C-alpha positions as CSV (number, residue, x, y, z in Angstrom):
1,M,-17.3,-58.9,18.0
2,T,-19.2,-58.6,21.3
3,A,-23.0,-59.3,22.1
4,L,-25.1,-56.0,22.4
5,T,-25.2,-54.3,25.7
6,E,-27.6,-51.3,24.5
7,N,-29.8,-50.6,21.6
8,Y,-28.1,-50.8,18.1
9,D,-29.3,-49.3,14.7
10,A,-28.7,-51.9,12.3
11,E,-29.7,-49.6,9.4
12,R,-32.5,-51.6,8.2
13,K,-33.1,-51.5,4.1
14,D,-35.9,-53.3,2.2
15,G,-33.3,-55.5,0.4
16,I,-35.4,-55.4,-2.8
17,L,-32.8,-53.8,-5.0
18,I,-29.2,-54.5,-3.9
19,T,-25.9,-53.4,-5.7
20,Y,-23.2,-55.8,-6.4
21,P,-19.7,-55.4,-8.0
22,V,-19.3,-56.8,-11.6
23,S,-16.6,-59.2,-12.4
24,A,-13.8,-57.9,-14.8
25,G,-14.6,-58.2,-18.5
26,E,-18.5,-58.7,-18.1
27,T,-21.4,-57.1,-19.2
28,V,-24.7,-57.8,-17.5
29,Y,-27.9,-56.7,-19.3
30,K,-31.0,-55.4,-18.1
31,G,-33.7,-58.2,-17.3
32,A,-30.7,-60.9,-17.1
33,L,-30.7,-63.7,-14.5
34,V,-27.4,-62.9,-12.5
35,C,-25.1,-64.9,-10.5
36,L,-22.2,-64.4,-7.9
37,D,-19.0,-66.2,-9.3
38,A,-16.7,-67.9,-7.0
39,D,-14.9,-64.8,-6.0
40,G,-18.1,-62.9,-5.1
41,Y,-18.5,-60.7,-8.2
42,V,-21.6,-60.4,-10.5
43,V,-21.7,-62.4,-13.7
44,P,-24.4,-62.9,-16.5
45,G,-26.3,-66.1,-15.2
46,D,-24.9,-69.3,-16.2
47,D,-25.1,-73.2,-15.5
48,A,-21.5,-73.0,-14.0
49,S,-19.8,-74.7,-11.0
50,G,-19.5,-72.5,-8.0
51,Y,-22.2,-69.8,-9.4
52,A,-24.9,-68.6,-6.9
53,F,-28.1,-67.0,-8.2
54,V,-28.7,-63.4,-6.6
55,G,-31.5,-62.0,-8.7
56,V,-32.5,-60.2,-12.0
57,S,-30.5,-57.1,-13.3
58,Y,-32.4,-54.1,-12.9
59,E,-30.1,-52.2,-15.5
60,K,-27.2,-52.8,-17.9
61,A,-23.8,-52.8,-16.2
62,D,-20.8,-52.7,-18.5
63,N,-17.6,-53.9,-17.1
64,T,-15.9,-54.9,-20.4
65,D,-12.9,-52.9,-19.9
66,G,-12.7,-52.7,-16.1
67,A,-11.1,-54.9,-13.4
68,D,-13.2,-56.5,-10.7
69,G,-15.5,-54.3,-9.1
70,D,-15.0,-51.2,-11.4
71,A,-18.6,-51.3,-12.5
72,T,-21.7,-52.3,-10.2
73,A,-25.1,-53.7,-11.0
74,R,-28.3,-53.1,-9.2
75,V,-30.2,-56.5,-8.7
76,W,-33.7,-57.2,-8.0
77,K,-34.0,-59.8,-5.1
78,V,-37.8,-60.4,-5.2
79,G,-40.6,-60.7,-8.0
80,T,-41.8,-62.8,-10.6
81,Y,-40.2,-62.6,-14.1
82,V,-40.6,-64.3,-17.6
83,F,-37.9,-66.5,-19.0
84,A,-37.3,-68.6,-21.9
85,A,-37.9,-72.3,-21.2
86,D,-35.3,-74.9,-22.2
87,F,-38.1,-77.7,-21.8
88,T,-41.6,-77.9,-23.3
89,A,-43.4,-76.1,-20.6
90,G,-47.0,-77.1,-19.6
91,Q,-49.4,-76.5,-16.8
92,E,-48.0,-79.5,-14.9
93,D,-44.7,-77.3,-14.4
94,V,-46.3,-74.7,-12.3
95,G,-44.7,-75.3,-9.0
96,S,-41.6,-76.9,-10.2
97,E,-38.3,-75.6,-9.3
98,V,-36.2,-74.1,-12.3
99,Y,-32.4,-73.6,-12.8
100,V,-30.2,-71.1,-14.5
101,V,-29.2,-72.3,-18.1
102,D,-27.9,-69.0,-19.2
103,D,-28.8,-65.3,-18.5
104,N,-32.4,-65.4,-20.0
105,T,-33.0,-69.3,-19.9
106,V,-34.3,-71.6,-17.4
107,S,-34.7,-75.6,-17.2
108,T,-36.2,-78.1,-14.9
109,S,-32.7,-79.7,-14.7
110,T,-29.0,-78.7,-15.4
111,T,-25.8,-80.0,-14.8
112,Y,-24.9,-77.6,-11.9
113,A,-28.3,-77.2,-10.7
114,V,-28.2,-73.2,-10.2
115,A,-31.6,-72.8,-8.6
116,C,-33.3,-69.7,-9.5
117,G,-36.9,-69.7,-8.6
118,T,-40.4,-71.4,-8.8
119,V,-42.4,-71.6,-12.1
120,V,-45.8,-69.7,-11.2
121,E,-47.1,-69.4,-14.7
122,V,-46.7,-71.0,-18.1
123,I,-46.8,-68.3,-20.7
124,S,-46.3,-70.7,-23.6
125,S,-44.3,-74.0,-24.4
126,A,-41.2,-71.9,-24.7
127,S,-41.6,-69.4,-21.7
128,V,-42.6,-69.3,-18.1
129,R,-43.1,-66.8,-15.4
130,V,-40.7,-67.4,-12.5
131,R,-40.7,-66.4,-8.7
132,I,-37.4,-65.8,-7.7
133,D,-37.8,-64.9,-4.0
134,N,-37.4,-68.3,-2.7
135,S,-34.0,-69.1,-4.6
136,V,-32.1,-65.7,-4.4
137,K,-28.7,-65.9,-2.2
């Protein structure tokens, strides 16, 4: 690759909604926390080694019977979303970083610490609103 010597159209996009290929055998549901696995394919969110949080699923993507990448998932990269809390949430948790437990649950600590955002509102002791912008990869 060489440095530019003239103007270049970098094909700018807002990057709010990005499409990713889905891992073989996986179904990602609308509203799910989603991660990339070690091979770079979207999987439902999980507290797993090598996973990187990439956002919240815009729609269902079913790749149950497909090979890697046979289906794609559109993923929100920004915004705030309500998820179940795997801890007793209180006002003191606003501003706390949270981590993926599964595709619909967050916690203030997990084994692999797959960060998915910051608590911006406590809905109840069992659910919180999470801002994902600062944690997506």
